[in-house]
C-alpha positions, 0 to 999 in steps of 0.5 A: 212297458207303459203302452202295455199298461195303457192297453190293459187299462183300455181293455178293462174300460171296454169290458166294464162298459159292456158289463155295467153300462145300460143299452139304449136305442139312439138315432143319428141326428148329425155329425161333427167334423174334426181334423178331417174325420166325421163323428156321428152325433147320437140322441137317445133317451135314458132310463128316466126318459131324459133326452141325451145327445152325445158325439161319438168318440169313434170318427172316420173319414166318411161317417158310417151312419146316415141321418136318422139311422137307429143305433145301439148305445151304451151309456153310464147310468150314473152319467148318461152323457158318457155314452158311446155307440155299441159297436166293435170298433167304438168299444175295442179298437182303441185297446187293440191298437194300443196293444199292437203298438205295445207289442211292437215296442217290445218285439222290435228292440228284442228282435234287433238284439 
């Protein structure tokens, strides 16, 4: 049940980001490796013209972005360093994965009766 609540909270967070955060164009300026995954580092300018750099939370075995690639970024206008690449996987994958796991934890015990 807790996992279902977690999935709902993650869906709400992703939806809030889509609705309330600001879109900017960023550029991939590097990547960082952590536990075998590559996380792209993105730089963009916020509404005030300040340069902001962040590491995406969405990592993969091989970085899907090349250096210099332009990407859309969503960022919190109150805290521009709180940003993420505007992609389906970066925004929605955590919520979908948690929902699938929650369904599994509910259905499997029910199925086994």
